[in-house]
C-alpha angles and dihedrals in degrees: 000000000000094000093048094051091047090051089049091053090049091051092049091048090055091051093047091050089051093051090046088055094046090052091054091051095045091061108161102013092110100187095048092043091052091051093046091046091052090050090049092052090049092053091048090054090051090051092050091048090049091050091052090052091048096049096079091046090052089050092050091047091053091051091048091049089055089063100259110132130179107242133148101296116208087239099049092096094053118081091188091064100028095083092054091045093050091051093050094046091047092054091046090053090050091052091051092048092049092048090241099117088087120042133205136020094109094133096045119132129185123198086353091300125121090198093055089044090054090051091050093049090049094050091044093047090054091049091050091049095049091050093049096044092048090055092043091052091047088053090051094048096045102038120113133190090261097044103053094115093050092048093049090049090050091051091050090050090051091055092049091047093049092045090053089055089053098042094094089059093040092250132142140161104266114253090233092056094045090048091054093050088049091050091050092054092045090052089051094049093048090050092049092049092050090050089050091050091052093050090050090051093050091048094050 
């Protein structure tokens, strides 16, 4: 869907460019100019509408590229916890979209170029985020009621390891993003423990 919409925008842009060129050539032919100008405005509106439709898809693609995927979360069957989970995940997605999930690297240069340095920082930030998110989601999928402390320690070590990889470029996982992933895991552990207690009560 993303590719089709982008191709449609590119096609409309070509038509709009052609009309703009035609308008310049027509000059004083007022009736023809008015008609072509109206057609150009219509196409520009179509381009703007297509871009508006594409924006959420671009954001979603950016979040997916960072290594966050939608899977069956351990809390998804619990309405009591779902609201807290949704809020945390929404804020994590916003941080990724805004480029704020990884901090630092603003003064990085590469081959004497600030532009190349910025590209390197962007690519490295995405790799760091993918590595951290992969470990965070493994923790969520593997955690049990009895292994919460181990899972939280593992997530903390993952952040430390990833931050060491980014240290030479002055990059680190933002404390806010890390706190949200920790909160997500803590919610999951709490939920699993309560379910275990309920099962024990029913069995007693």
